[in-house]
N, CA, C and O atoms as CSV, one atom per row, in Angstrom:
chain,resi,resn,atom,element,x,y,z
A,1,MET,N,N,-51.088,18.195,-48.599
A,1,MET,CA,C,-52.317,17.504,-48.973
A,1,MET,C,C,-53.175,18.431,-49.825
A,1,MET,O,O,-53.140,19.654,-49.690
A,2,LYS,N,N,-53.932,17.815,-50.689
A,2,LYS,CA,C,-54.824,18.539,-51.583
A,2,LYS,C,C,-56.266,18.207,-51.214
A,2,LYS,O,O,-56.664,17.043,-51.186
A,3,THR,N,N,-57.044,19.262,-50.930
A,3,THR,CA,C,-58.424,19.066,-50.488
A,3,THR,C,C,-59.386,19.774,-51.423
A,3,THR,O,O,-59.205,20.948,-51.747
A,4,LEU,N,N,-60.401,19.059,-51.847
A,4,LEU,CA,C,-61.497,19.624,-52.627
A,4,LEU,C,C,-62.713,19.724,-51.719
A,4,LEU,O,O,-63.107,18.753,-51.073
A,5,PHE,N,N,-63.299,20.911,-51.682
A,5,PHE,CA,C,-64.535,21.155,-50.966
A,5,PHE,C,C,-65.648,21.308,-51.985
A,5,PHE,O,O,-65.545,22.128,-52.897
A,6,ILE,N,N,-66.711,20.527,-51.843
A,6,ILE,CA,C,-67.891,20.680,-52.684
A,6,ILE,C,C,-68.992,21.221,-51.781
A,6,ILE,O,O,-69.437,20.558,-50.845
A,7,LEU,N,N,-69.420,22.446,-52.089
A,7,LEU,CA,C,-70.420,23.117,-51.253
A,7,LEU,C,C,-71.735,23.180,-52.010
A,7,LEU,O,O,-71.764,23.562,-53.179
A,8,ASN,N,N,-72.833,22.803,-51.342
A,8,ASN,CA,C,-74.155,22.711,-51.966
A,8,ASN,C,C,-75.211,23.637,-51.374
A,8,ASN,O,O,-76.131,24.042,-52.084
A,9,ASP,N,N,-75.104,23.975,-50.117
A,9,ASP,CA,C,-76.174,24.696,-49.429
A,9,ASP,C,C,-76.179,26.190,-49.748
A,9,ASP,O,O,-75.170,26.741,-50.188
A,10,PRO,N,N,-77.330,26.845,-49.523
A,10,PRO,CA,C,-77.418,28.283,-49.795
A,10,PRO,C,C,-76.395,29.048,-48.955
A,10,PRO,O,O,-75.962,28.568,-47.908
A,11,PRO,N,N,-76.014,30.228,-49.413
A,11,PRO,CA,C,-74.973,30.981,-48.710
A,11,PRO,C,C,-75.392,31.421,-47.313
A,11,PRO,O,O,-74.559,31.512,-46.412
A,12,TYR,N,N,-76.651,31.689,-47.137
A,12,TYR,CA,C,-77.142,32.129,-45.824
A,12,TYR,C,C,-78.414,31.342,-45.530
A,12,TYR,O,O,-79.102,30.905,-46.452
A,13,GLY,N,N,-78.722,31.163,-44.268
A,13,GLY,CA,C,-79.901,30.393,-43.888
A,13,GLY,C,C,-79.510,29.096,-43.202
A,13,GLY,O,O,-80.148,28.685,-42.233
A,14,THR,N,N,-78.469,28.451,-43.699
A,14,THR,CA,C,-77.841,27.344,-42.983
A,14,THR,C,C,-76.376,27.740,-42.832
A,14,THR,O,O,-75.938,28.727,-43.422
A,15,GLU,N,N,-75.645,27.009,-42.078
A,15,GLU,CA,C,-74.233,27.363,-41.882
A,15,GLU,C,C,-73.287,26.351,-42.527
A,15,GLU,O,O,-72.083,26.397,-42.277
A,16,ARG,N,N,-73.801,25.450,-43.342
A,16,ARG,CA,C,-72.938,24.434,-43.955
A,16,ARG,C,C,-71.900,25.054,-44.883
A,16,ARG,O,O,-70.722,24.708,-44.797
A,17,THR,N,N,-72.306,25.957,-45.762
A,17,THR,CA,C,-71.363,26.596,-46.676
A,17,THR,C,C,-70.360,27.425,-45.877
A,17,THR,O,O,-69.159,27.370,-46.141
A,18,TYR,N,N,-70.838,28.172,-44.926
A,18,TYR,CA,C,-69.977,28.959,-44.041
A,18,TYR,C,C,-68.947,28.065,-43.353
A,18,TYR,O,O,-67.762,28.396,-43.339
A,19,ASN,N,N,-69.371,26.955,-42.790
A,19,ASN,CA,C,-68.448,26.066,-42.083
A,19,ASN,C,C,-67.450,25.400,-43.026
A,19,ASN,O,O,-66.290,25.205,-42.664
A,20,GLY,N,N,-67.892,25.053,-44.227
A,20,GLY,CA,C,-66.963,24.528,-45.217
A,20,GLY,C,C,-65.880,25.532,-45.551
A,20,GLY,O,O,-64.707,25.172,-45.656
A,21,LEU,N,N,-66.264,26.797,-45.718
A,21,LEU,CA,C,-65.278,27.836,-46.018
A,21,LEU,C,C,-64.384,28.133,-44.824
A,21,LEU,O,O,-63.210,28.458,-44.996
A,22,ARG,N,N,-64.920,28.026,-43.630
A,22,ARG,CA,C,-64.074,28.207,-42.436
A,22,ARG,C,C,-62.969,27.158,-42.410
A,22,ARG,O,O,-61.809,27.477,-42.145
A,23,LEU,N,N,-63.326,25.920,-42.682
A,23,LEU,CA,C,-62.326,24.851,-42.687
A,23,LEU,C,C,-61.331,25.066,-43.827
A,23,LEU,O,O,-60.128,24.888,-43.636
A,24,ALA,N,N,-61.811,25.443,-44.995
A,24,ALA,CA,C,-60.930,25.672,-46.147
A,24,ALA,C,C,-59.912,26.768,-45.854
A,24,ALA,O,O,-58.724,26.594,-46.126
A,25,THR,N,N,-60.358,27.888,-45.307
A,25,THR,CA,C,-59.430,28.983,-45.027
A,25,THR,C,C,-58.452,28.614,-43.916
A,25,THR,O,O,-57.311,29.077,-43.916
A,26,THR,N,N,-58.883,27.795,-42.982
A,26,THR,CA,C,-57.978,27.333,-41.921
A,26,THR,C,C,-56.905,26.416,-42.503
A,26,THR,O,O,-55.732,26.535,-42.150
A,27,LEU,N,N,-57.295,25.507,-43.386
A,27,LEU,CA,C,-56.319,24.628,-44.028
A,27,LEU,C,C,-55.287,25.426,-44.829
A,27,LEU,O,O,-54.105,25.082,-44.842
A,28,LEU,N,N,-55.736,26.489,-45.495
A,28,LEU,CA,C,-54.829,27.291,-46.320
A,28,LEU,C,C,-53.757,28.008,-45.505
A,28,LEU,O,O,-52.776,28.490,-46.071
A,29,LYS,N,N,-53.927,28.084,-44.202
A,29,LYS,CA,C,-52.916,28.690,-43.331
A,29,LYS,C,C,-51.761,27.735,-43.043
A,29,LYS,O,O,-50.728,28.151,-42.518
A,30,ARG,N,N,-51.929,26.472,-43.379
A,30,ARG,CA,C,-50.921,25.456,-43.079
A,30,ARG,C,C,-50.022,25.205,-44.271
A,30,ARG,O,O,-50.466,25.226,-45.418
A,31,ASP,N,N,-48.763,24.969,-43.986
A,31,ASP,CA,C,-47.786,24.700,-45.039
A,31,ASP,C,C,-48.147,23.425,-45.803
A,31,ASP,O,O,-48.544,22.421,-45.211
A,32,GLY,N,N,-48.004,23.487,-47.111
A,32,GLY,CA,C,-48.200,22.312,-47.944
A,32,GLY,C,C,-49.638,21.975,-48.276
A,32,GLY,O,O,-49.896,20.989,-48.968
A,33,GLU,N,N,-50.578,22.771,-47.798
A,33,GLU,CA,C,-51.994,22.495,-48.074
A,33,GLU,C,C,-52.444,23.235,-49.317
A,33,GLU,O,O,-52.134,24.414,-49.492
A,34,GLU,N,N,-53.176,22.544,-50.185
A,34,GLU,CA,C,-53.788,23.135,-51.367
A,34,GLU,C,C,-55.285,22.904,-51.281
A,34,GLU,O,O,-55.737,21.836,-50.869
A,35,VAL,N,N,-56.050,23.912,-51.671
A,35,VAL,CA,C,-57.508,23.837,-51.551
A,35,VAL,C,C,-58.163,24.292,-52.848
A,35,VAL,O,O,-57.750,25.273,-53.466
A,36,LYS,N,N,-59.185,23.560,-53.239
A,36,LYS,CA,C,-60.062,23.959,-54.328
A,36,LYS,C,C,-61.496,23.852,-53.814
A,36,LYS,O,O,-61.843,22.922,-53.087
A,37,ILE,N,N,-62.319,24.822,-54.205
A,37,ILE,CA,C,-63.713,24.863,-53.764
A,37,ILE,C,C,-64.605,24.883,-54.984
A,37,ILE,O,O,-64.398,25.666,-55.911
A,38,PHE,N,N,-65.604,24.011,-54.975
A,38,PHE,CA,C,-66.583,23.958,-56.059
A,38,PHE,C,C,-67.942,24.272,-55.461
A,38,PHE,O,O,-68.428,23.543,-54.596
A,39,LEU,N,N,-68.559,25.359,-55.921
A,39,LEU,CA,C,-69.881,25.767,-55.465
A,39,LEU,C,C,-70.921,25.281,-56.462
A,39,LEU,O,O,-70.835,25.576,-57.654
A,40,MET,N,N,-71.895,24.542,-55.973
A,40,MET,CA,C,-72.961,24.060,-56.851
A,40,MET,C,C,-74.300,24.181,-56.146
A,40,MET,O,O,-74.367,24.485,-54.955
A,41,ALA,N,N,-75.359,23.940,-56.895
A,41,ALA,CA,C,-76.723,24.082,-56.379
A,41,ALA,C,C,-76.863,25.480,-55.771
A,41,ALA,O,O,-76.372,26.448,-56.350
A,42,ASP,N,N,-77.517,25.602,-54.629
A,42,ASP,CA,C,-77.751,26.920,-54.043
A,42,ASP,C,C,-76.473,27.607,-53.553
A,42,ASP,O,O,-76.465,28.824,-53.370
A,43,ALA,N,N,-75.407,26.858,-53.340
A,43,ALA,CA,C,-74.136,27.481,-52.920
A,43,ALA,C,C,-73.582,28.394,-54.005
A,43,ALA,O,O,-72.806,29.302,-53.707
A,44,ALA,N,N,-73.968,28.169,-55.263
A,44,ALA,CA,C,-73.475,29.008,-56.363
A,44,ALA,C,C,-73.774,30.481,-56.114
A,44,ALA,O,O,-72.963,31.339,-56.463
A,45,SER,N,N,-74.907,30.786,-55.527
A,45,SER,CA,C,-75.255,32.187,-55.293
A,45,SER,C,C,-74.368,32.833,-54.231
A,45,SER,O,O,-74.370,34.057,-54.097
A,46,GLY,N,N,-73.623,32.051,-53.487
A,46,GLY,CA,C,-72.674,32.598,-52.521
A,46,GLY,C,C,-71.484,33.271,-53.172
A,46,GLY,O,O,-70.741,33.994,-52.508
A,47,ALA,N,N,-71.292,33.043,-54.471
A,47,ALA,CA,C,-70.169,33.650,-55.197
A,47,ALA,C,C,-70.549,34.959,-55.854
A,47,ALA,O,O,-69.774,35.489,-56.652
A,48,LYS,N,N,-71.717,35.499,-55.544
A,48,LYS,CA,C,-72.129,36.770,-56.134
A,48,LYS,C,C,-71.411,37.917,-55.443
A,48,LYS,O,O,-71.409,38.015,-54.216
A,49,ALA,N,N,-70.802,38.782,-56.243
A,49,ALA,CA,C,-70.120,39.959,-55.708
A,49,ALA,C,C,-71.128,40.985,-55.208
A,49,ALA,O,O,-72.278,41.011,-55.647
A,50,GLY,N,N,-70.686,41.816,-54.294
A,50,GLY,CA,C,-71.513,42.910,-53.806
A,50,GLY,C,C,-72.460,42.527,-52.689
A,50,GLY,O,O,-73.465,43.206,-52.481
A,51,GLN,N,N,-72.172,41.465,-51.968
A,51,GLN,CA,C,-73.038,41.055,-50.865
A,51,GLN,C,C,-72.998,42.099,-49.754
A,51,GLN,O,O,-71.945,42.654,-49.440
A,52,SER,N,N,-74.144,42.350,-49.176
A,52,SER,CA,C,-74.244,43.290,-48.059
A,52,SER,C,C,-74.879,42.531,-46.897
A,52,SER,O,O,-76.048,42.150,-46.954
A,53,VAL,N,N,-74.102,42.321,-45.858
A,53,VAL,CA,C,-74.592,41.576,-44.702
A,53,VAL,C,C,-74.584,42.488,-43.478
A,53,VAL,O,O,-73.831,43.461,-43.439
A,54,PRO,N,N,-75.412,42.184,-42.478
A,54,PRO,CA,C,-75.445,43.012,-41.274
A,54,PRO,C,C,-74.090,43.049,-40.575
A,54,PRO,O,O,-73.300,42.109,-40.669
A,55,GLN,N,N,-73.837,44.146,-39.875
A,55,GLN,CA,C,-72.606,44.315,-39.094
A,55,GLN,C,C,-72.419,43.107,-38.159
A,55,GLN,O,O,-73.337,42.716,-37.438
A,56,GLY,N,N,-71.225,42.533,-38.189
A,56,GLY,CA,C,-70.907,41.405,-37.326
A,56,GLY,C,C,-71.286,40.048,-37.891
A,56,GLY,O,O,-71.003,39.026,-37.266
A,57,TYR,N,N,-71.924,40.009,-39.070
A,57,TYR,CA,C,-72.355,38.758,-39.692
A,57,TYR,C,C,-71.296,38.333,-40.700
A,57,TYR,O,O,-70.667,39.184,-41.328
A,58,TYR,N,N,-71.092,37.045,-40.862
A,58,TYR,CA,C,-70.089,36.583,-41.811
A,58,TYR,C,C,-70.474,36.932,-43.240
A,58,TYR,O,O,-71.655,37.034,-43.573
A,59,SER,N,N,-69.457,37.113,-44.083
A,59,SER,CA,C,-69.658,37.406,-45.498
A,59,SER,C,C,-68.982,36.323,-46.317
A,59,SER,O,O,-67.760,36.181,-46.269
A,60,LEU,N,N,-69.764,35.556,-47.071
A,60,LEU,CA,C,-69.172,34.526,-47.920
A,60,LEU,C,C,-68.317,35.157,-49.020
A,60,LEU,O,O,-67.314,34.577,-49.435
A,61,GLU,N,N,-68.704,36.324,-49.485
A,61,GLU,CA,C,-67.890,37.020,-50.489
A,61,GLU,C,C,-66.477,37.245,-49.962
A,61,GLU,O,O,-65.499,36.942,-50.645
A,62,ARG,N,N,-66.375,37.766,-48.774
A,62,ARG,CA,C,-65.069,38.020,-48.158
A,62,ARG,C,C,-64.293,36.717,-47.955
A,62,ARG,O,O,-63.086,36.671,-48.189
A,63,MET,N,N,-64.977,35.670,-47.526
A,63,MET,CA,C,-64.318,34.389,-47.285
A,63,MET,C,C,-63.801,33.785,-48.592
A,63,MET,O,O,-62.708,33.219,-48.619
A,64,LEU,N,N,-64.568,33.899,-49.664
A,64,LEU,CA,C,-64.125,33.366,-50.959
A,64,LEU,C,C,-62.928,34.152,-51.488
A,64,LEU,O,O,-62.036,33.577,-52.113
A,65,LYS,N,N,-62.902,35.457,-51.242
A,65,LYS,CA,C,-61.751,36.264,-51.651
A,65,LYS,C,C,-60.495,35.809,-50.926
A,65,LYS,O,O,-59.418,35.762,-51.520
A,66,ILE,N,N,-60.622,35.476,-49.655
A,66,ILE,CA,C,-59.474,34.991,-48.882
A,66,ILE,C,C,-58.924,33.713,-49.500
A,66,ILE,O,O,-57.708,33.551,-49.605
A,67,VAL,N,N,-59.790,32.819,-49.904
A,67,VAL,CA,C,-59.357,31.574,-50.557
A,67,VAL,C,C,-58.521,31.905,-51.788
A,67,VAL,O,O,-57.450,31.329,-51.982
A,68,GLY,N,N,-58.996,32.818,-52.612
A,68,GLY,CA,C,-58.270,33.201,-53.811
A,68,GLY,C,C,-56.943,33.862,-53.522
A,68,GLY,O,O,-55.947,33.575,-54.186
A,69,VAL,N,N,-56.918,34.734,-52.549
A,69,VAL,CA,C,-55.682,35.424,-52.177
A,69,VAL,C,C,-54.630,34.428,-51.694
A,69,VAL,O,O,-53.435,34.625,-51.912
A,70,LYS,N,N,-55.071,33.382,-51.050
A,70,LYS,CA,C,-54.147,32.367,-50.533
A,70,LYS,C,C,-53.879,31.270,-51.558
A,70,LYS,O,O,-53.425,30.180,-51.207
A,71,ARG,N,N,-54.159,31.563,-52.818
A,71,ARG,CA,C,-53.862,30.684,-53.948
A,71,ARG,C,C,-54.768,29.460,-54.043
A,71,ARG,O,O,-54.425,28.483,-54.709
A,72,GLY,N,N,-55.907,29.507,-53.389
A,72,GLY,CA,C,-56.904,28.454,-53.587
A,72,GLY,C,C,-57.675,28.741,-54.848
A,72,GLY,O,O,-57.614,29.852,-55.376
A,73,LYS,N,N,-58.396,27.763,-55.336
A,73,LYS,CA,C,-59.206,27.907,-56.546
A,73,LYS,C,C,-60.687,27.821,-56.170
A,73,LYS,O,O,-61.079,27.035,-55.308
A,74,VAL,N,N,-61.499,28.647,-56.834
A,74,VAL,CA,C,-62.941,28.627,-56.596
A,74,VAL,C,C,-63.655,28.503,-57.934
A,74,VAL,O,O,-63.582,29.397,-58.778
A,75,GLY,N,N,-64.345,27.385,-58.115
A,75,GLY,CA,C,-65.147,27.168,-59.311
A,75,GLY,C,C,-66.616,27.197,-58.951
A,75,GLY,O,O,-67.015,26.740,-57.880
A,76,VAL,N,N,-67.420,27.739,-59.856
A,76,VAL,CA,C,-68.860,27.821,-59.639
A,76,VAL,C,C,-69.547,27.087,-60.787
A,76,VAL,O,O,-69.296,27.382,-61.956
A,77,CYS,N,N,-70.393,26.152,-60.462
A,77,CYS,CA,C,-71.115,25.353,-61.458
A,77,CYS,C,C,-71.854,26.279,-62.435
A,77,CYS,O,O,-72.708,27.066,-62.029
A,78,GLY,N,N,-71.519,26.175,-63.703
A,78,GLY,CA,C,-72.111,27.032,-64.720
A,78,GLY,C,C,-73.608,26.840,-64.890
A,78,GLY,O,O,-74.344,27.821,-65.003
A,79,SER,N,N,-74.074,25.592,-64.910
A,79,SER,CA,C,-75.513,25.383,-65.069
A,79,SER,C,C,-76.269,25.836,-63.826
A,79,SER,O,O,-77.420,26.262,-63.925
A,80,CYS,N,N,-75.640,25.749,-62.661
A,80,CYS,CA,C,-76.254,26.246,-61.415
A,80,CYS,C,C,-76.334,27.769,-61.448
A,80,CYS,O,O,-77.310,28.359,-60.984
A,81,MET,N,N,-75.296,28.400,-62.003
A,81,MET,CA,C,-75.313,29.865,-62.178
A,81,MET,C,C,-76.470,30.259,-63.096
A,81,MET,O,O,-77.242,31.166,-62.787
A,82,ASP,N,N,-76.574,29.569,-64.214
A,82,ASP,CA,C,-77.626,29.891,-65.183
A,82,ASP,C,C,-79.009,29.747,-64.555
A,82,ASP,O,O,-79.878,30.592,-64.772
A,83,ALA,N,N,-79.218,28.696,-63.786
A,83,ALA,CA,C,-80.516,28.451,-63.161
A,83,ALA,C,C,-80.885,29.554,-62.166
A,83,ALA,O,O,-82.063,29.772,-61.880
A,84,ARG,N,N,-79.877,30.244,-61.646
A,84,ARG,CA,C,-80.101,31.296,-60.653
A,84,ARG,C,C,-79.920,32.697,-61.229
A,84,ARG,O,O,-79.952,33.687,-60.498
A,85,GLY,N,N,-79.731,32.769,-62.542
A,85,GLY,CA,C,-79.599,34.073,-63.193
A,85,GLY,C,C,-78.313,34.797,-62.838
A,85,GLY,O,O,-78.260,36.026,-62.887
A,86,LEU,N,N,-77.286,34.060,-62.483
A,86,LEU,CA,C,-76.010,34.646,-62.085
A,86,LEU,C,C,-75.073,34.671,-63.290
A,86,LEU,O,O,-74.766,33.631,-63.874
A,87,ARG,N,N,-74.621,35.876,-63.655
A,87,ARG,CA,C,-73.746,36.042,-64.814
A,87,ARG,C,C,-72.281,35.994,-64.395
A,87,ARG,O,O,-71.946,36.276,-63.245
A,88,ASP,N,N,-71.417,35.638,-65.333
A,88,ASP,CA,C,-69.980,35.521,-65.069
A,88,ASP,C,C,-69.414,36.788,-64.442
A,88,ASP,O,O,-68.634,36.715,-63.493
A,89,GLU,N,N,-69.802,37.956,-64.969
A,89,GLU,CA,C,-69.262,39.222,-64.470
A,89,GLU,C,C,-69.751,39.582,-63.071
A,89,GLU,O,O,-69.266,40.545,-62.477
A,90,GLU,N,N,-70.705,38.820,-62.538
A,90,GLU,CA,C,-71.202,39.071,-61.182
A,90,GLU,C,C,-70.456,38.259,-60.124
A,90,GLU,O,O,-70.714,38.419,-58.931
A,91,LEU,N,N,-69.546,37.399,-60.542
A,91,LEU,CA,C,-68.836,36.549,-59.583
A,91,LEU,C,C,-67.817,37.344,-58.781
A,91,LEU,O,O,-67.245,38.322,-59.263
A,92,VAL,N,N,-67.608,36.906,-57.555
A,92,VAL,CA,C,-66.596,37.524,-56.709
A,92,VAL,C,C,-65.215,37.338,-57.334
A,92,VAL,O,O,-64.985,36.439,-58.142
A,93,GLU,N,N,-64.323,38.207,-56.935
A,93,GLU,CA,C,-62.942,38.108,-57.392
A,93,GLU,C,C,-62.385,36.723,-57.040
A,93,GLU,O,O,-62.652,36.203,-55.957
A,94,HIS,N,N,-61.631,36.143,-57.933
A,94,HIS,CA,C,-60.972,34.838,-57.796
A,94,HIS,C,C,-61.892,33.646,-58.059
A,94,HIS,O,O,-61.430,32.506,-58.007
A,95,ALA,N,N,-63.172,33.871,-58.337
A,95,ALA,CA,C,-64.074,32.760,-58.669
A,95,ALA,C,C,-64.291,32.751,-60.180
A,95,ALA,O,O,-64.220,33.791,-60.835
A,96,HIS,N,N,-64.555,31.564,-60.723
A,96,HIS,CA,C,-64.791,31.456,-62.165
A,96,HIS,C,C,-65.914,30.463,-62.445
A,96,HIS,O,O,-66.180,29.553,-61.660
A,97,ARG,N,N,-66.570,30.672,-63.604
A,97,ARG,CA,C,-67.577,29.722,-64.079
A,97,ARG,C,C,-66.866,28.397,-64.334
A,97,ARG,O,O,-65.809,28.356,-64.964
A,98,SER,N,N,-67.450,27.336,-63.844
A,98,SER,CA,C,-66.822,26.033,-63.972
A,98,SER,C,C,-67.797,25.035,-64.602
A,98,SER,O,O,-68.907,25.388,-65.002
A,99,THR,N,N,-67.353,23.794,-64.677
A,99,THR,CA,C,-68.130,22.737,-65.317
A,99,THR,C,C,-68.016,21.445,-64.514
A,99,THR,O,O,-67.188,21.330,-63.610
A,100,MET,N,N,-68.848,20.492,-64.854
A,100,MET,CA,C,-68.730,19.172,-64.235
A,100,MET,C,C,-67.425,18.505,-64.646
A,100,MET,O,O,-66.858,17.727,-63.879
A,101,GLU,N,N,-66.948,18.803,-65.844
A,101,GLU,CA,C,-65.653,18.268,-66.283
A,101,GLU,C,C,-64.532,18.744,-65.364
A,101,GLU,O,O,-63.666,17.962,-64.973
A,102,GLU,N,N,-64.553,20.032,-65.025
A,102,GLU,CA,C,-63.521,20.543,-64.123
A,102,GLU,C,C,-63.681,19.933,-62.730
A,102,GLU,O,O,-62.688,19.614,-62.075
A,103,LEU,N,N,-64.929,19.770,-62.275
A,103,LEU,CA,C,-65.149,19.122,-60.982
A,103,LEU,C,C,-64.591,17.704,-60.996
A,103,LEU,O,O,-63.984,17.270,-60.017
A,104,ALA,N,N,-64.790,16.980,-62.088
A,104,ALA,CA,C,-64.235,15.627,-62.207
A,104,ALA,C,C,-62.701,15.665,-62.143
A,104,ALA,O,O,-62.083,14.847,-61.461
A,105,ASP,N,N,-62.099,16.611,-62.849
A,105,ASP,CA,C,-60.628,16.763,-62.796
A,105,ASP,C,C,-60.164,17.079,-61.382
A,105,ASP,O,O,-59.191,16.501,-60.898
A,106,TRP,N,N,-60.857,17.993,-60.725
A,106,TRP,CA,C,-60.472,18.372,-59.360
A,106,TRP,C,C,-60.641,17.194,-58.399
A,106,TRP,O,O,-59.854,17.040,-57.465
A,107,THR,N,N,-61.654,16.370,-58.620
A,107,THR,CA,C,-61.871,15.201,-57.768
A,107,THR,C,C,-60.704,14.224,-57.891
A,107,THR,O,O,-60.243,13.669,-56.893
A,108,LEU,N,N,-60.234,14.020,-59.111
A,108,LEU,CA,C,-59.082,13.133,-59.324
A,108,LEU,C,C,-57.787,13.747,-58.776
A,108,LEU,O,O,-56.893,13.016,-58.351
A,109,TRP,N,N,-57.680,15.051,-58.782
A,109,TRP,CA,C,-56.520,15.785,-58.253
A,109,TRP,C,C,-56.415,15.652,-56.730
A,109,TRP,O,O,-55.315,15.560,-56.185
A,110,ALA,N,N,-57.560,15.643,-56.052
A,110,ALA,CA,C,-57.612,15.750,-54.595
A,110,ALA,C,C,-57.186,14.471,-53.869
A,110,ALA,O,O,-57.437,13.356,-54.326
A,111,ASP,N,N,-56.531,14.677,-52.723
A,111,ASP,CA,C,-56.268,13.576,-51.799
A,111,ASP,C,C,-57.504,13.266,-50.964
A,111,ASP,O,O,-57.713,12.136,-50.524
A,112,ARG,N,N,-58.320,14.301,-50.757
A,112,ARG,CA,C,-59.541,14.125,-49.984
A,112,ARG,C,C,-60.599,15.083,-50.528
A,112,ARG,O,O,-60.291,16.193,-50.962
A,113,VAL,N,N,-61.842,14.631,-50.496
A,113,VAL,CA,C,-62.971,15.409,-50.969
A,113,VAL,C,C,-63.959,15.535,-49.809
A,113,VAL,O,O,-64.410,14.538,-49.246
A,114,LEU,N,N,-64.283,16.778,-49.469
A,114,LEU,CA,C,-65.240,17.046,-48.389
A,114,LEU,C,C,-66.479,17.702,-48.987
A,114,LEU,O,O,-66.372,18.648,-49.767
A,115,VAL,N,N,-67.654,17.198,-48.621
A,115,VAL,CA,C,-68.896,17.703,-49.159
A,115,VAL,C,C,-69.708,18.320,-48.033
A,115,VAL,O,O,-69.965,17.688,-47.009
A,116,PHE,N,N,-70.104,19.566,-48.243
A,116,PHE,CA,C,-70.935,20.286,-47.274
A,116,PHE,C,C,-72.235,20.676,-47.939
A,116,PHE,O,O,-73.091,21.294,-47.306
């Protein structure tokens, strides 16, 4: 199955983005599962490299890297990046600047779309 996750909430402060990534990484452990993640609105800032979180606290940077290592795709809304002053070279490994066109393509690709 092919699953698209659309994440909207800020990286920290609520746990919606965190929980979406937890589910995505769990799905990637299963045979035959493909995952794509699109970060938009405040979730875009979760793709910034160099995050420093307190000991024992989850790191969205680390979670997004896991998605990439397991052959998942991570797109970050370009206009959302621009609105937050996030440059392409600041993105975590395996994430890329994306567009609404790519999100539309990924939506048509997916068997299921989950929005957090």
